[in-house]
C-alpha positions as CSV (number, residue, x, y, z in Angstrom):
1,X,-55.5,17.7,42.3
2,X,-52.4,19.0,44.2
3,X,-53.3,16.8,47.2
4,X,-53.6,13.7,45.0
5,X,-50.2,14.5,43.4
6,X,-48.7,14.9,46.8
7,X,-50.1,11.7,48.1
8,X,-48.9,9.9,45.0
9,X,-45.4,11.3,45.4
10,X,-45.4,10.3,49.1
11,X,-46.4,6.7,48.3
12,X,-43.8,6.6,45.6
13,X,-41.2,8.0,47.9
14,X,-42.0,5.3,50.5
15,X,-41.7,2.6,47.9
16,X,-38.4,4.1,46.8
17,X,-37.2,4.2,50.4
18,X,-38.0,0.6,51.0
19,X,-36.3,-0.5,47.8
20,X,-33.4,1.9,48.5
21,X,-33.0,0.7,52.1
22,X,-33.0,-3.0,51.1
23,X,-30.5,-2.3,48.4
24,X,-28.4,-0.3,50.9
25,X,-28.4,-3.2,53.4
26,X,-27.2,-5.6,50.8
27,X,-24.5,-3.1,49.7
28,X,-23.5,-2.5,53.4
29,X,-23.1,-6.3,53.9
30,X,-20.9,-6.5,50.8
31,X,-19.0,-3.4,52.0
32,X,-18.3,-4.9,55.4
33,X,-16.7,-7.9,53.7
34,X,-14.6,-5.6,51.5
35,X,-14.1,-2.9,54.2
36,X,-15.7,-0.3,51.9
37,X,-18.7,1.7,52.9
38,X,-20.2,4.9,51.5
39,X,-21.3,7.4,54.1
40,X,-23.7,9.3,51.9
41,X,-26.1,8.0,49.2
42,X,-28.6,10.0,47.2
43,X,-31.4,9.2,44.8
44,X,-33.5,11.8,42.9
45,X,-36.7,11.3,41.0
46,X,-39.5,13.7,39.9
47,X,-39.3,16.3,42.8
48,X,-38.6,13.6,45.3
49,X,-35.1,13.3,46.9
50,X,-34.1,10.3,49.0
51,X,-30.9,10.6,50.9
52,X,-29.3,7.8,52.9
53,X,-26.8,9.1,55.5
54,X,-24.7,6.3,57.0
55,X,-26.5,3.1,58.1
56,X,-29.4,4.4,60.2
57,X,-30.7,7.6,58.7
58,X,-32.9,8.1,55.7
59,X,-34.3,11.5,54.7
60,X,-37.1,12.0,52.2
61,X,-37.4,15.5,50.7
62,X,-40.5,16.4,48.7
63,X,-40.2,19.6,46.6
64,X,-43.5,21.4,46.5
65,X,-44.1,25.1,45.5
66,X,-40.5,25.9,46.0
67,X,-40.3,24.5,49.6
68,X,-38.6,21.4,50.9
69,X,-40.5,19.1,53.3
70,X,-38.2,16.7,55.2
71,X,-40.4,13.8,56.2
72,X,-37.5,12.1,58.1
73,X,-36.9,15.1,60.3
74,X,-40.4,16.1,61.2
75,X,-41.0,15.6,65.0
76,X,-44.3,14.3,66.4
77,X,-45.5,17.8,67.4
78,X,-45.4,19.1,63.9
79,X,-48.8,20.0,62.6
80,X,-50.5,21.5,59.6
81,X,-50.7,25.3,59.2
82,X,-54.0,25.8,61.0
83,X,-55.2,27.6,64.2
84,X,-55.3,25.4,67.3
85,X,-56.2,27.0,70.6
86,X,-55.1,26.2,74.1
87,X,-58.2,24.8,76.0
88,X,-58.1,21.0,75.8
89,X,-56.0,19.4,78.4
90,X,-55.7,19.0,82.2
91,X,-55.1,22.0,84.5
92,X,-54.0,22.1,88.1
93,X,-54.0,25.2,90.3
94,X,-55.1,26.9,93.5
95,X,-58.4,28.6,94.1
96,X,-60.0,30.9,96.7
97,X,-62.4,33.8,96.9
98,X,-62.5,37.5,97.9
99,X,-65.2,39.8,99.1
100,X,-66.6,42.8,97.3
101,X,-63.6,44.8,98.5
102,X,-61.2,42.3,96.8
103,X,-59.7,41.1,100.1
104,X,-60.2,38.2,102.6
105,X,-60.9,40.4,105.7
106,X,-64.2,38.8,106.6
107,X,-66.4,40.1,109.5
108,X,-66.8,38.0,112.6
109,X,-70.0,36.4,111.5
110,X,-68.4,35.2,108.3
111,X,-65.0,33.9,109.7
112,X,-66.1,30.4,109.0
113,X,-65.2,31.1,105.4
114,X,-61.5,31.6,106.2
115,X,-59.5,29.4,103.9
116,X,-56.4,27.3,104.0
117,X,-55.2,28.4,100.6
118,X,-52.3,26.1,100.4
119,X,-54.6,23.1,100.4
120,X,-57.4,24.6,98.3
121,X,-56.7,23.1,94.9
122,X,-58.6,23.1,91.7
123,X,-58.6,20.6,88.8
124,X,-59.8,21.1,85.3
125,X,-60.3,18.4,82.7
126,X,-61.1,19.8,79.3
127,X,-61.6,16.9,76.8
128,X,-63.2,18.7,73.9
129,X,-62.0,21.7,71.9
130,X,-63.4,23.6,68.8
131,X,-61.3,26.2,66.9
132,X,-62.3,28.9,64.4
133,X,-59.5,30.7,62.5
134,X,-60.2,34.5,62.1
135,X,-56.9,35.9,60.8
136,X,-54.1,34.0,59.0
137,X,-54.0,31.1,61.4
138,X,-52.6,33.5,64.1
139,X,-55.8,34.8,65.7
140,X,-59.0,32.8,66.3
141,X,-61.8,31.7,68.6
142,X,-61.7,28.5,70.8
143,X,-64.6,26.8,72.5
144,X,-65.3,23.3,73.9
145,X,-66.4,21.6,77.1
146,X,-64.8,20.9,80.4
147,X,-65.2,19.8,84.0
148,X,-63.9,21.8,87.0
149,X,-63.5,20.7,90.6
150,X,-63.1,23.6,93.1
151,X,-61.9,22.5,96.6
152,X,-62.1,25.0,99.4
153,X,-60.4,23.9,102.6
154,X,-61.5,25.8,105.6
155,X,-59.0,26.8,108.3
156,X,-61.5,26.8,111.1
157,X,-63.3,23.9,112.8
158,X,-66.8,24.7,111.5
159,X,-69.7,22.8,110.0
160,X,-71.8,24.3,107.2
161,X,-75.6,23.8,107.6
162,X,-77.6,23.4,104.4
163,X,-81.2,23.0,105.6
164,X,-81.8,26.7,106.6
165,X,-83.1,29.7,104.7
166,X,-79.5,31.0,104.4
167,X,-76.0,29.6,104.9
168,X,-75.2,29.0,108.5
169,X,-72.1,27.6,110.2
170,X,-71.4,26.3,113.7
171,X,-68.2,25.9,115.6
172,X,-67.2,22.3,116.5
173,X,-65.9,21.7,120.0
174,X,-65.2,18.7,122.2
175,X,-66.6,18.1,125.7
176,X,-63.9,20.3,127.2
177,X,-64.8,23.3,125.0
178,X,-61.7,22.9,122.8
179,X,-62.1,23.2,119.0
180,X,-62.2,20.0,117.1
181,X,-59.0,18.8,115.6
182,X,-60.0,18.3,112.0
183,X,-58.0,16.5,109.4
184,X,-60.3,17.6,106.5
185,X,-62.9,20.3,106.4
186,X,-63.7,21.4,102.8
187,X,-66.4,22.4,100.4
188,X,-66.2,20.9,96.9
189,X,-68.1,22.3,93.9
190,X,-68.1,20.6,90.5
191,X,-69.0,22.5,87.3
192,X,-69.7,21.8,83.6
193,X,-67.9,24.6,81.7
194,X,-68.2,26.1,78.3
195,X,-65.5,28.6,77.2
196,X,-65.4,31.4,74.5
197,X,-61.7,32.3,74.1
198,X,-60.0,34.7,71.8
199,X,-56.4,33.7,71.2
200,X,-53.4,35.1,69.4
201,X,-50.5,32.7,68.6
202,X,-47.2,33.4,66.8
203,X,-46.7,30.0,65.1
204,X,-49.5,27.7,64.0
205,X,-47.1,25.2,62.3
206,X,-45.0,24.2,65.3
207,X,-46.7,24.1,68.7
208,X,-43.4,23.7,70.6
209,X,-42.1,27.0,69.1
210,X,-45.1,29.3,69.6
211,X,-46.1,32.1,72.0
212,X,-49.8,32.5,72.8
213,X,-52.0,34.8,74.7
214,X,-55.7,34.3,75.4
215,X,-58.6,36.4,76.7
216,X,-62.2,35.2,77.1
217,X,-65.0,34.0,79.3
218,X,-66.0,30.6,80.8
219,X,-69.5,29.8,81.6
220,X,-70.3,27.2,84.2
221,X,-73.3,25.1,85.4
222,X,-73.0,23.5,88.8
223,X,-73.4,19.8,88.7
224,X,-72.9,18.9,92.3
225,X,-71.5,20.2,95.6
226,X,-70.7,18.6,99.0
227,X,-68.8,19.1,102.2
228,X,-66.4,16.6,103.6
229,X,-65.1,16.3,107.2
230,X,-62.7,14.0,108.9
231,X,-61.2,14.2,112.4
232,X,-58.0,13.1,114.1
233,X,-59.6,11.8,117.2
234,X,-62.0,9.0,116.2
235,X,-65.1,7.6,117.8
236,X,-65.6,11.0,119.5
237,X,-68.6,13.2,120.0
238,X,-68.2,16.9,119.0
239,X,-70.7,19.6,119.8
240,X,-72.1,22.4,117.6
241,X,-71.8,25.9,119.1
242,X,-73.5,29.1,117.7
243,X,-72.3,32.7,117.9
244,X,-73.9,33.0,121.4
245,X,-71.8,30.1,122.7
246,X,-74.9,28.0,123.0
247,X,-74.8,24.2,122.1
248,X,-77.3,23.5,119.4
249,X,-76.4,19.9,118.4
250,X,-73.7,17.3,118.3
251,X,-71.8,15.2,115.7
252,X,-70.4,11.7,116.3
253,X,-67.1,11.2,114.4
254,X,-66.1,7.6,113.6
255,X,-63.2,6.4,111.5
256,X,-64.9,7.2,108.2
257,X,-65.0,10.7,106.6
258,X,-68.4,12.4,106.5
259,X,-69.5,13.6,103.1
260,X,-72.8,15.6,102.8
261,X,-74.2,16.5,99.3
262,X,-76.3,19.6,99.1
263,X,-76.6,22.9,97.4
264,X,-75.4,25.0,100.3
265,X,-77.1,28.1,98.7
266,X,-74.4,28.2,96.0
267,X,-75.2,30.0,92.8
268,X,-76.2,27.4,90.1
269,X,-74.4,29.3,87.4
270,X,-71.2,31.2,87.1
271,X,-69.3,33.3,84.6
272,X,-65.5,33.6,84.7
273,X,-63.2,36.1,83.1
274,X,-60.0,34.2,82.0
275,X,-56.5,35.1,80.9
276,X,-54.0,32.5,79.6
277,X,-50.5,33.0,78.4
278,X,-47.7,30.6,77.5
279,X,-44.9,29.4,75.3
280,X,-44.8,26.0,73.6
281,X,-46.6,23.4,75.9
282,X,-46.2,25.7,79.0
283,X,-49.5,27.5,79.7
284,X,-50.5,29.6,82.7
285,X,-54.0,30.7,83.5
286,X,-55.9,33.0,85.8
287,X,-59.7,33.0,86.3
288,X,-61.9,35.4,88.2
289,X,-65.6,34.8,88.7
290,X,-67.7,37.9,88.1
291,X,-70.9,36.3,89.5
292,X,-71.3,35.9,93.3
293,X,-70.5,32.5,94.8
294,X,-73.7,32.3,96.7
295,X,-77.2,33.2,95.8
296,X,-78.3,36.7,96.7
297,X,-79.0,37.3,100.5
298,X,-78.4,33.6,101.2
299,X,-74.6,33.7,101.9
300,X,-71.6,35.9,102.1
301,X,-70.9,38.1,99.0
302,X,-67.8,36.3,97.7
303,X,-66.2,36.1,94.3
304,X,-64.0,33.0,93.5
305,X,-60.6,33.1,91.7
306,X,-58.2,30.4,90.4
307,X,-54.6,30.4,89.1
308,X,-52.7,27.4,87.8
309,X,-50.8,25.7,85.0
310,X,-51.7,23.3,82.3
311,X,-50.2,19.9,83.1
312,X,-51.1,18.1,79.8
313,X,-52.4,19.9,76.7
314,X,-53.6,18.5,73.4
């Protein structure tokens, strides 16, 4: 019944504003002719106050339960007093991986995994979000769905081989034995993600004036994976060299990038531990994958990580 009364009052207030505004315009026109103009006009009726300040500003105040709600001053980011987590949006950051000792000091037979971290970017698109309030609209659980693209740019001129019992990589050299000059050499992995996040936020009424901190886990299912190579010298033949310096094959590089889709012995599932913190629309995140990047005994024991910022949140 209170909601109906509030809606009725709001409609009545809008009607009063239209009437009051049209009357004010007529009065202003008359005032301009007589060089008389009132700077402040006020109208009150049944817990609804309408104030007209000058020519351009009208404020509606609805008195409800002892509180004043100024409809004319409410910005677009105002929202109802309810818990709303920080998952939905678009994230951008950097990603990489570490070994079981939490460093990137790889042995000689795994140096093909050396990364160019500056170019290794990750993108998250999280379109759906579900929220469950647990404590006074300040603490709750957030879930949803998302898509993640991990791009790992290799710093060495190597080629990953997918049709073997375990991950293998060969060095790429030209006819003079010089390593191939590669423009792009990366592994891209795409995931469908499902989070379970526990979040505390200080202000559920105004998103722009609220601090939040989040802890949780993000599960992922691999959708696709591929490698991409492109070279600066075009229309050139490069040779594949193994650890014993033997030539085992060749690759012809034309003007088009080469993209090869395969599993590359990657783990089909992953589980990330995640931490998020921010103020207002600014949100930082850090993820660490607690499951190995590759399947057991089919690749190096690596654990991915990602850090970044939310570009757009909703």
